[in-house]
C-alpha positions as CSV (number, residue, x, y, z in Angstrom):
1,X,-7.6,-5.9,47.3
2,X,-4.1,-4.0,47.5
3,X,-3.0,-7.4,45.6
4,X,-5.6,-7.5,43.5
5,X,-4.9,-3.5,42.7
6,X,-1.6,-4.4,41.7
7,X,-2.2,-7.1,39.7
8,X,-4.8,-5.1,37.7
9,X,-2.6,-2.1,37.5
10,X,0.6,-4.6,36.0
11,X,-1.9,-6.3,33.5
12,X,-2.7,-3.1,32.0
13,X,0.7,-2.0,31.8
14,X,1.9,-4.9,30.3
15,X,-0.9,-4.8,27.6
16,X,-0.5,-1.0,26.9
17,X,3.2,-1.7,26.2
18,X,2.1,-4.7,23.7
19,X,-0.7,-2.5,22.0
20,X,1.5,-1.7,19.5
21,X,0.0,-0.8,15.8
22,X,0.9,-2.4,12.5
23,X,3.9,-0.9,11.7
24,X,2.9,1.2,7.8
25,X,5.2,0.6,5.4
26,X,5.4,2.3,2.0
27,X,4.6,-0.2,-0.4
28,X,5.0,0.8,-4.0
29,X,5.2,4.3,-4.8
30,X,2.6,5.9,-6.9
31,X,3.7,6.5,-10.3
32,X,4.4,10.8,-10.8
33,X,8.0,10.9,-8.8
34,X,9.9,12.7,-11.7
35,X,13.2,13.8,-11.9
36,X,13.8,15.6,-15.5
37,X,10.7,13.7,-17.2
38,X,11.7,10.6,-16.0
39,X,9.9,8.4,-13.0
40,X,12.0,7.5,-10.3
41,X,9.9,4.8,-9.3
42,X,8.7,2.8,-12.2
43,X,10.6,1.1,-15.1
44,X,8.8,0.1,-18.7
45,X,9.5,-2.4,-21.2
46,X,8.1,-2.9,-24.7
47,X,8.1,-6.4,-25.5
48,X,10.8,-8.3,-24.6
49,X,13.0,-5.1,-24.6
50,X,14.9,-3.6,-22.2
51,X,13.3,-1.9,-18.9
52,X,14.2,1.7,-19.0
53,X,12.4,4.9,-16.5
54,X,9.3,5.6,-17.6
55,X,8.6,9.3,-19.2
56,X,5.9,11.5,-17.5
57,X,3.6,12.5,-20.6
58,X,3.2,16.1,-20.8
59,X,0.8,16.7,-22.5
60,X,-2.8,15.0,-21.8
61,X,-4.1,13.1,-24.5
62,X,-7.6,13.5,-22.7
63,X,-6.8,11.6,-19.6
64,X,-9.0,11.8,-16.7
65,X,-6.7,12.9,-12.9
66,X,-4.2,14.3,-15.7
67,X,-3.6,16.8,-13.0
68,X,-4.7,15.5,-9.8
69,X,-6.9,15.3,-7.2
70,X,-4.7,12.1,-6.4
71,X,-0.7,12.4,-6.5
72,X,-0.2,9.7,-9.2
73,X,0.5,11.2,-12.7
74,X,0.5,9.5,-16.3
75,X,3.2,7.8,-17.6
76,X,4.6,6.2,-21.0
77,X,7.7,5.3,-23.1
78,X,8.0,8.5,-23.9
79,X,7.0,12.0,-23.0
80,X,3.7,12.4,-25.9
81,X,2.9,9.1,-25.4
82,X,3.5,8.2,-28.4
83,X,4.9,4.5,-28.1
84,X,6.9,2.0,-30.4
85,X,5.3,-0.4,-33.1
86,X,5.0,-2.9,-30.1
87,X,2.9,-4.1,-27.0
88,X,2.9,-5.2,-24.7
89,X,3.9,-2.8,-22.2
90,X,5.2,-3.7,-18.7
91,X,4.8,-0.8,-16.4
92,X,6.9,-2.7,-13.1
93,X,8.2,-1.1,-10.0
94,X,10.1,-3.1,-6.9
95,X,9.7,-2.3,-3.1
96,X,11.1,-3.6,-0.3
97,X,9.7,-5.5,2.9
98,X,12.9,-6.2,4.6
99,X,12.2,-5.9,8.2
100,X,8.7,-7.2,7.8
101,X,5.7,-9.8,7.8
102,X,5.1,-9.9,4.6
103,X,2.0,-12.3,5.3
104,X,0.5,-9.5,7.1
105,X,1.5,-7.2,4.0
106,X,-2.2,-5.4,2.3
107,X,-1.9,-3.1,-0.7
108,X,-5.0,-0.7,-1.8
109,X,-4.3,1.0,-5.3
110,X,-6.4,2.4,-8.3
111,X,-5.0,2.4,-11.9
112,X,-5.7,3.6,-15.0
113,X,-4.4,2.6,-19.0
114,X,-4.3,3.4,-22.3
115,X,-6.2,1.1,-23.9
116,X,-6.4,-2.7,-22.2
117,X,-4.5,-3.9,-19.1
118,X,-3.6,-7.8,-19.8
119,X,-2.3,-8.7,-16.4
120,X,-1.1,-7.4,-13.1
121,X,1.3,-9.4,-11.2
122,X,3.0,-9.3,-7.9
123,X,6.6,-11.4,-8.0
124,X,5.4,-13.1,-11.4
125,X,2.5,-14.6,-10.2
126,X,-1.0,-13.2,-12.0
127,X,-3.3,-11.1,-9.2
128,X,-6.8,-12.8,-9.9
129,X,-9.7,-10.2,-10.4
130,X,-7.1,-7.1,-10.6
131,X,-8.5,-4.5,-13.4
132,X,-7.8,-0.6,-14.6
133,X,-10.0,1.6,-16.6
134,X,-9.7,3.3,-19.6
135,X,-8.3,6.9,-19.6
136,X,-8.9,7.4,-15.7
137,X,-8.2,5.9,-12.1
138,X,-10.2,2.4,-11.2
139,X,-12.0,2.4,-7.7
140,X,-9.7,1.0,-5.1
141,X,-9.1,-2.6,-5.4
142,X,-6.6,-4.4,-2.9
143,X,-4.0,-7.4,-3.2
144,X,-3.5,-9.3,0.3
145,X,-1.3,-12.2,-0.7
146,X,1.8,-13.4,-2.5
147,X,4.4,-10.7,-1.0
148,X,7.9,-12.2,0.2
149,X,10.3,-11.1,2.3
150,X,13.2,-7.9,0.8
151,X,12.6,-7.4,-2.4
152,X,9.1,-7.3,-4.5
153,X,7.5,-6.6,-7.8
154,X,4.6,-5.2,-9.0
155,X,4.4,-5.3,-12.9
156,X,1.1,-4.2,-15.0
157,X,1.7,-5.5,-18.6
158,X,-0.7,-3.2,-20.7
159,X,-1.8,-3.2,-24.7
160,X,-1.9,0.1,-26.5
161,X,-2.5,1.3,-30.2
162,X,0.7,2.9,-30.6
163,X,-1.4,6.1,-30.8
164,X,-1.4,7.1,-27.2
165,X,-0.5,4.6,-24.6
166,X,0.6,5.2,-20.8
167,X,-0.2,4.1,-17.4
168,X,-1.1,5.1,-13.9
169,X,-0.7,4.1,-10.4
170,X,-1.6,5.4,-7.6
171,X,-1.2,3.9,-3.9
172,X,-3.9,4.1,-1.8
173,X,-3.2,2.5,1.2
174,X,-0.3,-0.3,2.3
175,X,0.6,-1.8,5.8
176,X,2.8,-4.6,7.2
177,X,3.3,-5.5,10.6
178,X,7.2,-5.2,11.5
179,X,9.1,-8.4,12.5
180,X,8.7,-8.7,16.4
181,X,6.1,-6.8,17.4
182,X,3.4,-8.5,19.1
183,X,-0.2,-7.9,17.5
184,X,-2.4,-5.3,19.9
185,X,-5.2,-6.9,21.9
186,X,-8.7,-6.3,21.5
187,X,-10.3,-3.0,21.9
188,X,-12.9,-4.6,24.1
189,X,-9.9,-6.0,26.5
190,X,-8.0,-3.1,27.0
191,X,-11.9,-1.4,27.8
192,X,-12.7,-4.2,30.5
193,X,-9.4,-4.1,32.5
194,X,-9.9,-0.6,32.6
195,X,-13.3,-0.8,33.9
196,X,-12.1,-2.9,36.2
197,X,-8.8,-0.9,37.4
198,X,-12.0,1.9,38.0
199,X,-14.2,0.4,40.0
200,X,-11.5,-1.3,42.0
201,X,-9.9,2.2,42.4
202,X,-13.2,3.6,43.7
203,X,-13.5,1.2,46.3
204,X,-10.6,1.5,47.6
205,X,-10.9,5.3,47.7
206,X,-14.4,4.2,49.6
207,X,-12.6,1.7,51.9
208,X,-10.2,4.2,52.9
209,X,-12.4,7.3,54.0
210,X,-14.7,5.2,56.1
211,X,-11.6,4.5,58.3
């Protein structure tokens, strides 16, 4: 009995040691982290032009969620959201998955545009089924494939009308498993082992009392 108890106790400790959750990883940062009116994480390129830091839009042109409740904020080619006579606009951000398993990465996000979304690309590959809402944040969407080790690039290609054009992105969730960690055992497995340990503990105490 003592030998079996020791074995189960050892297994419980071992399971607890490997029950490591998937490590959270920031992933792409929501638009709206500003310094001197520029977004620190998002760039914009007009047509085939060079990418520059996106501007914080300071005057609400009738866009929903302009002041919250999310942390995301609208960005554009200029603070007034008035843009040069060229489209499309390429809003891009990069993030690193160094030290993480890219096959385990999963992103949840919301997005909004003025005027229309052409495509969403992750590392140059079009994300099928992606959409953004006009003048507001969309429902949460997800991307669970296409990530790579190291630097990843997320791009939103947006068409505008050169009157007021802009984009907003809100990262609702992102996770990826650290390389070298072990997937946690099923909760049912841990519960079963804990139950067995409890039963054996009670049995052992009864035997000791009887003796």
